[in-house]
N, C-alpha and C positions, 0 to 999 in steps of 0.2 A: 204201805206195803209195796214191794217191787222196785225200790230205789237202788238195788244192787246192780252192778255191771255184769254179774254172772248169775246163771241159774244154779250151778252146783260147783263147789270148790272143795279142795282138800287142803287143810291147814296142818302143816307140820309144826309141832311145838316141842322144842328140845327140852330135855330134863333140866338143863341149866336155866331155862327161862322161868321155871317154877320156883327157883331159889330166892328170887328177889335179891336183897343185899346179904343174905345168909351165905356162909361158906359152903353149905351143902344142905340136903334135905328139901323140904317143901315149905314155902312161906304162904300161909293162908291168905294174907291180904293180896299178894301178887296173883295167886290162883283165882281169887274172886274178881280181880280186874280183868283177867283174861276171859273168865266165864261171862262177865257182864257184856264184854264186847261180842262174844260169840252169840249171846242171846239177842243183842241188837241186830246182828247180821241176819239171824234166822227169823225172829219175831217181827222186827220192824222193817227190815229191808227185803225180806222174803227170799233170802238166799239159802239154799240147801248146803249145810256145812258138815263135812266129815273131818275128823281130827286123827292124826297119828301122833302119839306121844313118845318121846325118848325116855331114857332112864339114867342119863349121865350124872344127874344130881345125887343118885343113890349108888350106882354101880357102873363100872366100865369093864366090859369083858376083855377088851384088848389089853388094857392096863393090867388086869388081874393075871392074864396069861403070861405077861412078861415077868411075873414073879414066880413062875413055875407051875401055875394051875393049868390043867388041861383046857385048851382053848374052847372046845365045844361046851364043856361044863361051865366055863366062865361066861360064855355067851348065853347059855340057858338061864343062868342067874340074872344076867342083864335083862332078859325078856321078862322075868318076874318083877324086876324093878319097874319096868314100864307099866305093868299091871297095877302096881301100887299108885303110880302117878295118875293112871287112868281113873282109878276109883276116886282119888282126891278131886280130880277135875270134874268127874261125873257128879259128885256130891255138890260141888260149887255151882255147876250149871243148874242143877235142880233147885238149889237154894235161891238163885236169882229168878227162877220162874220159867225155865224152858224145859221141854221134854228131851230126854237123852237116853241113849242105849250104848252100852259098851260091848264090843265083840273082841274076843281074843283068838289069836292064831294057835295058842295052846289051850285045849279045853280046860276050863276051870268053872264048872257048872254052878258052883255055889255063889259065885260073884259076878259072872258075866255070861253072855251068850257066846257060843262058838262062832267063828267067822263064817258067815254064809253070804256070798255076794248078793244074791237076789233078795235076801231078807234085809241086808244093809240098804240096798237101793229103795226097797219098800219103806223102810223107816224114814229115809230122806224125803221121799215123796209125801209122807205124812207130816212133814215139818219137824221131825225129830233130829237132833244132833246125834251123830254116830261117832263114837270114839273107837279107834282100832288100836289094840294093845298087843304086846308080845311080838312085835316086829312082823317078820314073815313066818315065824315059827321055825326058822332054820338058823343054825349057827353060821358064823362067818358072813352074815348079812347084816348090814347096818339098818337103823330105823330110817335113814334117808332112802335106802332102797325100798323099804316097806312103804314109805310115803309115795314114792314114784309108782310102785306096783299097784297099791290100792287106788291111787288117783286114776290110773289107766283103767283098772277093772270097773270102777264105778262111773267111768266116763265123765270125770270132772273136767271143767273147762280151763282150770288153772291150778297149779300147785303153788300154794303160798308157803314159802320157806321162812318162817320167823326165826330171827337170830336174837341172841341175848346181848343187847347193847352194841350191836353192829348194824348200821343202817343200810347195808347193801354189800356189793362186791367191790373190792378195791384193787388197784394195780400193784399194791404192796401191802404188807401188814400194817394197818393204821396205828397199832399199838407201838410197833418198833420204829415206824417211819412217819413222823408227824406231817410230812408233805404228801403222803399217799393220797390219791384221788379216787373218788367213787365213780364207778361206771353207772350211767343211767340206763344203758342198754348193752346187750351182748348177744352174740350168736352162740349156739351150743358148741360149735367148733372152736370159737375163740376161747370159751371157758375151758375146753379140754386141752387145747394146744398150749395155752398159757398156764395151765395147771392152777387155775384160780380156785379159791375155796368157796365154790358154790355148794357142792355136795360131793359125795364120793363118785368116782368115775362110773361105777356100775349104775347108780341111780341116774346120773346125768345122761348116760348113753340110752337108758330106757326111755327117758323123757324125749330125747332126740329122735329115737326110732318111732315114737308114737306122736311126735309133733305136739307135745304137751308143754304149753308155756309155763315158765317159772317166774315167780316174783319173790325176790329176796328183800326182806325188810326187817326193821327193828321192832320186835314185839313190845319193847318197853317204851316206845315212842307214844305220845298221847293219841289214843284212838287208832293205833297202827293197824289193827285187824279190821276195824270198821272202814278206814280209809282204803285199805287194800281191796276189800270186797266191793267198794264203790267205784273202783277203777281209777283212783287218783294217782297222780304221778309221784310215787314214792319209791324209794329203794332202787333196786336194779332189776330190769326185766330181761329174761333170757328166752329167746325164741330162735326159730330157724333162720329168719331173714334179717335179724337186727344187726346193724353195724355197731362195732364197738364205739361207744360214745361216752366221754368222760364229763362229769358234772363240772361246773365252773368252780374256781377256787372259793368263791363266796358261799357255795353250797357244801363245802367240805364239812 
């Protein structure tokens, strides 16, 4: 117990991270791997873990709005998609033997608690994982913004931004540009001014205003979540004072 580098963290898990190799939906084996790592972080390392889940594997409000659907309605549908993912992740965490509670920004009393900040913190203090679903409860806001907001509210020491098969922040799109190089560290201003794909600008600005460190890493890497909470040098770290530093070509 107590081998984690942090006391309390907020983990953002995108909807795409729950798909595994499937084109959409939820892959149970992938969700179980994530759940097992969360259990290790809480039960074995003694870290208090809160999780914000996305819904992009099921629904994307912005994409739906481009087909003519009202944007607010499309975003509310996306919030419900995150609740589906939260229930799946909650079940997987319980199956591997950890205590977990789900709280939603939109009240759905039959399946989850409403979001109450003080109750969430109390759950964390009792060693329970807390999953935050339904984003911020407001349309036009991403789950990245929800992750930054909840992390600040619960006084997390770091925001762990897990990506799907991308091991950090690059100076160009690594899919389109094979020679793109990964940053090992960045400042908030570097990320904003270079328009790097860390998270949306609202979420990044919120982290910057509250001096909340961000660690961007690949959730599909072996023990990525466990290594992140241990404070190992993985992915890209974004803070106020970090100089922009690129990994060596060998680490690409």
